[in-house]
C-alpha positions in Angstrom: 60.7 51.3 48.6 57.7 53.6 48.5 55.6 51.1 50.3 58.3 50.9 53.0 58.4 54.7 53.4 54.7 54.9 53.5 54.6 52.2 56.2 57.3 54.0 58.2 55.3 57.3 57.9 52.1 55.5 59.1 54.0 53.9 61.9 55.5 57.2 62.9 52.1 58.9 62.7 50.6 56.2 64.9 53.5 56.4 67.3 53.0 60.2 67.5 49.3 59.7 68.2 50.1 57.1 71.0 52.7 59.5 72.5 50.3 62.4 72.3 47.5 60.4 73.8 49.6 59.1 76.7 51.1 62.5 77.3 47.6 64.0 77.4 46.5 61.3 79.9 49.6 61.8 82.1 49.1 65.6 82.1 45.4 65.2 82.9 46.2 62.6 85.7 48.9 64.7 87.2 46.8 67.9 87.0 43.9 66.0 88.7 46.3 64.9 91.5 47.7 68.4 92.0 44.2 69.9 92.0 43.0 67.2 94.4 46.0 67.6 96.7 45.7 71.4 96.8 41.9 71.2 97.4 42.6 68.8 100.3 45.1 71.2 101.7 42.7 74.1 101.4 39.9 72.2 103.0 42.1 70.9 105.8 43.5 74.4 106.4 40.1 76.0 106.4 38.7 73.2 108.6 41.6 73.7 111.1 40.9 77.4 111.2 37.2 76.9 111.8 37.9 74.4 114.6 40.5 76.7 116.1 38.1 79.7 115.9 35.1 77.8 117.3 37.3 76.3 120.1 38.7 79.7 120.9 35.2 81.2 121.0 33.9 78.3 123.2 36.8 78.7 125.6 36.4 82.4 125.7 32.7 82.1 126.3 33.1 79.5 129.1 35.8 81.5 130.7 33.6 84.6 130.7 30.8 82.6 132.3 33.2 81.3 135.0 34.6 84.7 135.7 31.2 86.2 135.8 29.9 83.5 138.2 33.0 83.8 140.4 32.7 87.6 140.5 29.1 87.3 141.5 30.0 85.0 144.3 32.7 87.3 145.5 30.4 90.3 145.3 27.7 88.4 147.3 30.2 87.3 149.8 31.6 90.8 150.3 28.2 92.3 150.6 27.2 89.7 153.2 30.4 90.0 155.3 31.2 93.7 154.9 27.7 95.2 154.8 24.9 93.0 156.0 26.7 91.3 159.0 28.3 94.5 160.4 25.0 96.3 159.9 23.1 93.6 161.7 25.7 93.6 164.5 25.6 97.3 164.9 21.8 97.4 165.0 21.6 94.6 167.5 24.3 96.1 169.6 23.5 99.8 169.5 19.8 100.1 168.6 18.6 99.2 172.1 20.9 101.7 173.6 19.8 104.4 171.2 16.2 103.6 171.9 16.8 103.8 175.6 18.7 107.0 175.3 15.9 108.5 173.1 13.3 107.4 175.6 15.2 109.0 178.5 15.8 112.2 176.5 12.2 112.5 175.4 11.0 111.9 179.0 13.3 114.7 180.2 11.9 117.1 177.6 8.5 116.6 178.9 
């Protein structure tokens, strides 16, 4: 009877060790999976934010360049059409008359 009780105790002890070991492996495995999953989510989230930020900065930079370029073209166009062309026209049209008038007036003075 003692032998049987001892055998049951040893078997129970061994069973306990097996359960403990398997439980420890399960906990470790599940913890590793959770850590890995959370790390993947963090990396993915941070990567998405980096991509979004860099894309946003690129778009903003390119848009600024386009706006600047177009604004320069508009300014050049306006200067050409509103200042240079009218000035040229006025000079070509009125300068000979002014010079002639000036000549006549200065001749009369003498």
